[in-house]
N, C-alpha and C positions, 0 to 999 in steps of 0.2 A: 080806189085801189087799196086792198088790205095792206097793213104794215109789212107782213111777211112776204107778200107778193112783190112789193116795192123793193124790199131787201134782196129778194131773189133776182129781180130785174137788174139791180145795181151790180150784184155779184156776177151775173151773166155778162153784163157789159164790160166789167173789168177783166173778165176772162181768167186764164190760168196765171195770174200775176203771182210768181212764186215768192215766198210762201204767204199767200193772202189768208188772213184770219179775220173772222167776224165774230165779235163777242157781245152778248146781250149786256146792256148797261143802262141804268136810269131811265127805263121806258123806251130806249132806243137800242142802237147797236154801234159799237166802235169798230173801225177798220184798222187793221194792223198789217204791216209788212215786216216780218220778223218781229222785233221788239219796238218798231217805230209806229206810234199811233199817228195816223194821218187823216182819218175821216170819221164823220159821224152821220149815221142814218137816223133821222128823228122825224116822226109824224109825216112820212111820205116825202121827205126832202133829204138831199145829200149835201153835206158840208165838207169841204176839204180844207186842210191846213194851208195857211198863206204866210207870206213874209212881205217885207217892203218891196220886193221886186215883183211878186205875183199878185198881191192884193189889188193893185189898180186894174188888172184885167177883169176882176170880178166886179169891182165898184163901177167901172165904166159901162158895164152891162146892167147896172141897176140892182145887183145882188147885195144882200144884206148879211151882216154877221149873225152867227148862231145865237139865239136867245132861248135858253132852256126854260126860262120863266120870265115873268114881268120885271124882275129885279136884277137879272143877271145877263150880261152880254159877253160872249167869248169872241173877242175881236180878231183872233188869229184863225178862226174857222168861218169861211164864207160859203153861202149856198152856191151850188153849181148851176149855171144857166141850163135851161131845158134843152137848148140846141146842142150843148156839149154832152149832156146826159144821154141824149138819144143817139149820139155818134160814138160808137164804142172805141174807135181808134183815137179820137180826140179826147175822150174821157180818160183813156189809159195814159195819154200824155199829161193831162192835167193832174192825174193821180200821181204820176212819177214826180212832177214838180212839187207835189205835197210831201212826198217821201224824202226827196233830195232837192230842197228848194235852191234855185239859183241865187247867187250872191254877187254883188258888184266886185267883191274881192277876187272871185274866181275869174272874172272877165278881164280885169285891168291889165294883167301881164300880156294878154293875147290880142288886145284891141286898142286902137288909138282913142276911141270914144265909147261911151256906155251904150249898150243896146237899148232898143225901145223898151219902155216900161211894160208894154203889152207883150211880154215874152211868151204868152200862151196862145197867141194867134198862130194858127197853122200856116206853114209856108207853102 
């Protein structure tokens, strides 16, 4: 798949996420919602921003962090699993967690215990 056709596929899957912007950068594309940088499209793969609450959902599926080159690893951006990428509704949910990541601090006042670390599993 050509890089541009993969980028177009990702943008179609994300749908009319307002206001979604895709900017060319460093041989790939950056995804933004307003001023928030939340994703990277690079060499036919999509990587979304993670935090301590969301990263285990990626790692448990065998996904790896973004490596723009052999010397660099961006540990807060993980590759999106194919099954999520192909399910537009699920991809939109994962993208939303990349824009506004959940945090344990937000959960504590409302729950007696912390939620499952796999917060990205659809209910």
